[in-house]
ZAMARGU-4260 file (C-alpha; in steps of 0.2 Angstrom, whole numbers, plus 5000, padded with zeros to 4 digits):
<rodrens>
0) 5503/5077/4626 | 5508/5084/4609 | 5508/5104/4606 | 5494/5098/4593 | 5484/5089/4607
5) 5485/5101/4617 | 5479/5116/4606 | 5466/5106/4598 | 5459/5101/4618 | 5461/5119/4623
10) 5447/5124/4609 | 5433/5112/4620 | 5438/5116/4638 | 5423/5120/4650 | 5419/5131/4660
15) 5414/5123/4678 | 5397/5128/4682 | 5401/5132/4700 | 5413/5144/4694 | 5395/5150/4684
20) 5384/5148/4700 | 5397/5158/4712 | 5400/5172/4698 | 5381/5175/4698 | 5381/5174/4719
25) 5394/5185/4718 | 5387/5198/4705 | 5384/5216/4709 | 5370/5220/4698 | 5354/5221/4709
30) 5343/5209/4710 | 5327/5217/4708 | 5316/5205/4698 | 5305/5195/4703 | 5295/5181/4694
35) 5280/5194/4687 | 5295/5206/4682 | 5305/5191/4671 | 5289/5184/4664 | 5285/5202/4658
40) 5301/5206/4648 | 5296/5189/4640 | 5281/5198/4634 | 5288/5213/4630 | 5300/5202/4618
45) 5288/5191/4612 | 5274/5203/4608 | 5274/5213/4594 | 5279/5215/4574 | 5271/5195/4576
50) 5254/5199/4583 | 5252/5214/4573 | 5260/5212/4559 | 5261/5193/4554 | 5243/5186/4560
55) 5234/5193/4544 | 5252/5192/4532 | 5252/5173/4537 | 5234/5169/4535 | 5229/5177/4517
60) 5249/5169/4511 | 5248/5154/4520 | 5235/5147/4530 | 5218/5154/4530 | 5208/5154/4547
65) 5218/5138/4551 | 5232/5152/4554 | 5224/5147/4571 | 5229/5130/4571 | 5246/5137/4565
70) 5252/5148/4579 | 5249/5131/4593 | 5260/5119/4581 | 5274/5136/4581 | 5270/5137/4603
75) 5271/5118/4603 | 5289/5120/4593 | 5296/5134/4603 | 5291/5125/4620 | 5304/5109/4616
80) 5315/5126/4618 | 5309/5135/4632 | 5310/5120/4642 | 5328/5117/4638 | 5332/5133/4643
85) 5319/5136/4657 | 5333/5119/4664 | 5350/5126/4661 | 5342/5144/4669 | 5342/5133/4684
90) 5357/5124/4681 | 5367/5138/4677 | 5361/5154/4684 | 5372/5171/4676 | 5368/5183/4660
95) 5374/5177/4645 | 5360/5164/4641 | 5365/5152/4626 | 5381/5157/4626 | 5385/5153/4645
100) 5376/5139/4645 | 5385/5133/4629 | 5404/5137/4637 | 5400/5126/4650 | 5391/5111/4639
105) 5401/5110/4624 | 5417/5123/4628 | 5426/5136/4621 | 5424/5136/4605 | 5405/5133/4602
110) 5402/5144/4616 | 5411/5157/4606 | 5402/5153/4592 | 5386/5156/4599 | 5389/5169/4608
115) 5397/5181/4596 | 5380/5173/4585 | 5368/5183/4598 | 5378/5198/4596 | 5371/5199/4577
120) 5354/5193/4584 | 5352/5206/4597 | 5358/5220/4587 | 5351/5220/4571 | 5336/5213/4580
125) 5333/5228/4590 | 5338/5241/4574 | 5325/5230/4563 | 5314/5233/4576 | 5317/5252/4578
130) 5312/5254/4559 | 5297/5246/4562 | 5292/5260/4575 | 5296/5273/4566 | 5283/5268/4554
135) 5271/5262/4567 | 5273/5281/4575 | 5273/5290/4558 | 5257/5283/4554 | 5249/5283/4573
140) 5252/5302/4569 | 5245/5302/4553 | 5230/5293/4559 | 5227/5301/4574 | 5230/5319/4573
145) 5232/5320/4553 | 5251/5326/4557 | 5262/5321/4542 | 5281/5318/4545 | 5292/5321/4529
150) 5298/5305/4519 | 5316/5314/4521 | 5317/5311/4541 | 5309/5297/4543 | 5316/5282/4529
155) 5335/5276/4527 | 5340/5283/4510 | 5345/5262/4504 | 5334/5249/4502 | 5339/5231/4497
160) 5327/5220/4487 | 5331/5206/4478 | 5349/5204/4482 | 5354/5223/4477 | 5356/5242/4486
165) 5344/5254/4478 | 5344/5271/4482 | 5326/5279/4492 | 5323/5293/4482 | 5319/5309/4495
170) 5324/5299/4510 | 5340/5303/4520 | 5339/5298/4539 | 5327/5288/4549 | 5327/5302/4566
175) 5313/5291/4573 | 5321/5275/4572 | 5337/5285/4580 | 5329/5294/4592 | 5319/5277/4600
180) 5336/5269/4599 | 5345/5282/4609 | 5329/5283/4622 | 5329/5266/4628 | 5346/5266/4629
185) 5347/5282/4641 | 5333/5271/4650 | 5343/5254/4649 | 5358/5265/4656 | 5350/5272/4672
190) 5345/5255/4680 | 5337/5237/4678 | 5323/5241/4691 | 5318/5254/4680 | 5319/5248/4664
195) 5309/5232/4672 | 5296/5247/4676 | 5294/5254/4658 | 5295/5238/4651 | 5281/5232/4663
200) 5269/5248/4660 | 5273/5247/4639 | 5267/5231/4641 | 5251/5232/4651 | 5248/5245/4640
205) 5249/5234/4624 | 5241/5219/4633 | 5225/5228/4635 | 5225/5235/4618 | 5227/5216/4613
210) 5213/5211/4624 | 5201/5226/4620 | 5203/5222/4602 | 5199/5202/4605 | 5183/5209/4617
215) 5176/5222/4606 | 5179/5215/4588 | 5169/5199/4592 | 5153/5208/4590 | 5160/5211/4570
220) 5164/5193/4567 | 5155/5186/4553 | 5156/5168/4552 | 5156/5165/4534 | 5174/5171/4534
225) 5180/5155/4542 | 5172/5144/4527 | 5185/5134/4525 | 5193/5137/4537 | 5206/5125/4532
230) 5207/5132/4510 | 5211/5121/4499 | 5227/5117/4495 | 5234/5128/4479 | 5255/5134/4473
235) 5260/5125/4488 | 5250/5135/4500 | 5235/5134/4510 | 5228/5114/4515 | 5241/5106/4528
240) 5256/5112/4521 | 5249/5130/4524 | 5247/5127/4539 | 5267/5119/4543 | 5272/5135/4531
245) 5263/5147/4542 | 5268/5139/4557 | 5287/5141/4551 | 5284/5159/4547 | 5274/5163/4566
250) 5287/5152/4574 | 5298/5169/4572 | 5285/5176/4584 | 5288/5168/4599 | 5309/5168/4600
255) 5308/5182/4612 | 5308/5170/4626 | 5329/5166/4626 | 5330/5185/4634 | 5322/5182/4649
260) 5338/5170/4655 | 5350/5184/4648 | 5343/5196/4666 | 5349/5179/4677 | 5362/5188/4687
265) 5347/5203/4692 | 5333/5189/4695 | 5329/5189/4715 | 5328/5171/4715 | 5334/5162/4698
270) 5335/5144/4700 | 5313/5148/4703 | 5309/5163/4693 | 5318/5160/4677 | 5311/5143/4672
275) 5292/5154/4679 | 5297/5170/4668 | 5300/5158/4650 | 5285/5148/4651 | 5272/5156/4658
280) 5277/5172/4644 | 5275/5158/4633 | 5261/5153/4637 | 5251/5169/4639 | 5258/5175/4621
285) 5252/5158/4610 | 5234/5162/4620 | 5234/5182/4614 | 5241/5175/4597 | 5227/5162/4593
290) 5212/5174/4601 | 5219/5188/4590 | 5220/5177/4575 | 5203/5170/4574 | 5195/5188/4579
295) 5205/5195/4565 | 5200/5182/4553 | 5182/5183/4557 | 5180/5200/4557 | 5188/5202/4535
300) 5189/5187/4523 | 5208/5180/4524 | 5211/5186/4507 | 5212/5204/4512 | 5225/5202/4527
305) 5241/5204/4518 | 5242/5221/4524 | 5257/5230/4535 | 5243/5233/4547 | 5231/5220/4545
310) 5222/5223/4562 | 5219/5240/4559 | 5213/5235/4540 | 5200/5223/4548 | 5193/5237/4559
315) 5193/5250/4545 | 5180/5239/4536 | 5167/5242/4550 | 5160/5254/4556 | 5161/5265/4572
320) 5179/5258/4575 | 5191/5274/4573 | 5195/5274/4593 | 5200/5255/4592 | 5212/5258/4576
325) 5218/5272/4586 | 5222/5261/4602 | 5228/5246/4590 | 5243/5258/4583 | 5245/5266/4600
330) 5248/5249/4605 | 5259/5244/4591 | 5270/5256/4595 | 5269/5249/4612 | 5272/5235/4607
335) 5290/5236/4596 | 5295/5248/4609 | 5296/5234/4622 | 5303/5224/4612 | 5316/5235/4607
340) 5320/5238/4625 | 5322/5218/4629 | 5335/5218/4616 | 5345/5231/4619 | 5344/5225/4639
345) 5351/5208/4631 | 5365/5213/4621 | 5376/5221/4635 | 5372/5206/4648 | 5379/5195/4635
350) 5394/5206/4631 | 5396/5208/4651 | 5396/5188/4652 | 5408/5186/4637 | 5421/5200/4645
355) 5421/5191/4662 | 5428/5175/4653 | 5440/5184/4646 | 5432/5182/4629 | 5431/5201/4625
360) 5439/5217/4633 | 5436/5218/4653 | 5427/5234/4650 | 5413/5226/4642 | 5411/5220/4660
365) 5413/5235/4670 | 5397/5241/4680 | 5392/5258/4683 | 5396/5262/4698 | 5380/5271/4705
370) 5366/5260/4695 | 5376/5245/4693 | 5373/5241/4676 | 5384/5235/4663 | 5384/5254/4656
375) 5401/5253/4641 | 5390/5237/4629 | 5374/5248/4635 | 5380/5262/4627 | 5391/5256/4611
380) 5376/5243/4610 | 5362/5257/4609 | 5373/5269/4597 | 5376/5253/4585 | 5357/5252/4586
385) 5355/5270/4581 | 5367/5271/4566 | 5360/5254/4559 | 5342/5261/4560 | 5345/5275/4554
390) 5356/5276/4541 | 5356/5256/4532 | 5342/5244/4525 | 5342/5234/4539 | 5331/5222/4532
395) 5346/5217/4523 | 5350/5206/4540 | 5334/5204/4547 | 5333/5186/4542 | 5348/5184/4554
400) 5340/5188/4569 | 5327/5172/4565 | 5342/5163/4561 | 5353/5167/4575 | 5341/5163/4588
405) 5339/5146/4579 | 5357/5143/4579 | 5354/5146/4601 | 5340/5136/4601 | 5350/5121/4595
410) 5364/5122/4605 | 5355/5125/4620 | 5344/5110/4617 | 5361/5099/4614 | 5370/5106/4630
415) 5353/5099/4640 | 5356/5081/4634 | 5378/5083/4638 | 5373/5091/4655 | 5364/5077/4660
420) 5374/5065/4657 | 5391/5075/4662 | 5384/5081/4678 | 5369/5069/4681 | 5366/5071/4700
425) 5368/5092/4702 | 5351/5097/4708 | 5339/5108/4697 | 5325/5116/4700 | 5317/5113/4685
430) 5321/5097/4672 | 5313/5095/4654 | 5296/5083/4656 | 5302/5066/4647 | 5319/5063/4651
435) 5335/5074/4644 | 5332/5067/4623 | 5313/5068/4617 | 5310/5087/4617 | 5328/5093/4615
440) 5332/5080/4600 | 5314/5087/4594 | 5320/5104/4597 | 5337/5102/4589 | 5329/5095/4574
445) 5317/5110/4570 | 5329/5123/4574 | 5343/5111/4561 | 5327/5112/4547 | 5324/5128/4551
450) 5345/5134/4548 | 5344/5123/4533 | 5327/5131/4525 | 5333/5149/4528 | 5338/5160/4510
455) 5353/5157/4503 | 5359/5173/4504 | 5354/5174/4523 | 5366/5158/4523 | 5379/5166/4514
460) 5380/5182/4527 | 5379/5174/4542 | 5395/5162/4534 | 5402/5177/4533 | 5401/5184/4550
465) 5403/5168/4557 | 5421/5169/4547 | 5422/5186/4554 | 5420/5179/4573 | 5432/5165/4570
470) 5445/5177/4566 | 5442/5189/4581 | 5441/5173/4591 | 5458/5165/4584 | 5470/5182/4587
475) 5459/5189/4603 | 5446/5180/4612 | 5460/5162/4614 | 5473/5170/4621 | 5463/5181/4632
480) 5451/5166/4638 | 5449/5161/4657 | 5441/5147/4651 | 5458/5134/4654 | 5461/5142/4669
485) 5444/5139/4675 | 5444/5123/4668 | 5462/5120/4677 | 5457/5127/4695 | 5470/5139/4693
490) 5459/5152/4692 | 5454/5159/4711 | 5435/5163/4715 | 5425/5160/4730 | 5417/5145/4735
495) 5400/5146/4732 | 5386/5146/4746 | 5372/5135/4750 | 5362/5144/4741 | 5366/5140/4725
500) 5374/5126/4726 | 5368/5109/4722
</rodrens>
């Protein structure tokens, strides 16, 4: 075999599934999460900006009252990838999400690409949401307590509009965004059980607020606002095309379920509980999204809902709803808090999985001696998030969060197909319905189409980020990787016990 062949083949060496299973079983991380806690992690990441902002904006600009149909379409599309995540989470019950699945199905290079891609998704996503949290907390104090915070300390000093940087006059630093990023980081360092408890409380509050809005807002619904339910097509919007465009916009409201799989090594029974958490969180959020959009479009004409806070705006059109407006703002703050928590929880577990395979320095895989959490990447990620959200116009990279997730969806769907062929007899507690082709292929095609339809500037920034990643791979990750040793059985590991054996 020539050196060129050896080099080429080494790029596509796959990590044996038994190694991942063993690493999961022998992990020192605390297994304290059941199906309920995992479901709440998924809900915590899915319900945020989507329900408090996108419901109104997509109705006003894209689909009208038929935005409810858009949410159904988006949920079905998301389910294709959710099923693939659920199957692979039972097969490879280890932290790292799409990175771990890809490195075992498609090889080292593709695994690195997905892992590098997820880095930007989690960090930039958390930073973007932290900035949004800052805006909502300022609005909450203003509307509830009539307390006004100065622009100088609550907004980024820069703006990014039309692919150009602009000075945000009068603004110097976004202190609330920095505060929430560092606070969540401290909670995550302390432990997964404590972090899960905080997330559960926050999620319960925002679900309660949403339910109060749904049932409290029904009395203000005017059926005239539903006419026409599907507005006639105009300028490439509304009509059937508008419903599809609305689905494309709100699709990104559902992409948080992949974060559930990053907690695999802290799940009590990952093979059983991870699929439940992934699918149930998607189902619950779909019901809440649809119900909220139906009530919202009944309370106000869809043309009036293109607002930063459309739910609060709809409530303000009716008397005696001040208390509900306060609750909605509180729910929005809680909703965004849980999104930040889950994203910053996912990022260090991805780093830990990659460091465990030698793709990143071993310090990223080190657990806290007392809390048993990957505290070093947690702290680093939290500080980076605080800097990005406090000083930079994170909307510059906002779209890359969605594109990054779509890349992960693409590879996970393909991974299901590959592993059904390369390892067909291994036991799977959950299998994608209708075989390995229909849903995974549909999920792959949809993810690829949405990536291609992203803006030109977003694609350029993604290509630049990937180019940097390839430089890091060839100068560090490849020479330190343990994947080849795993594949050649040169790396000694403890044989898996019957608990996780196929």
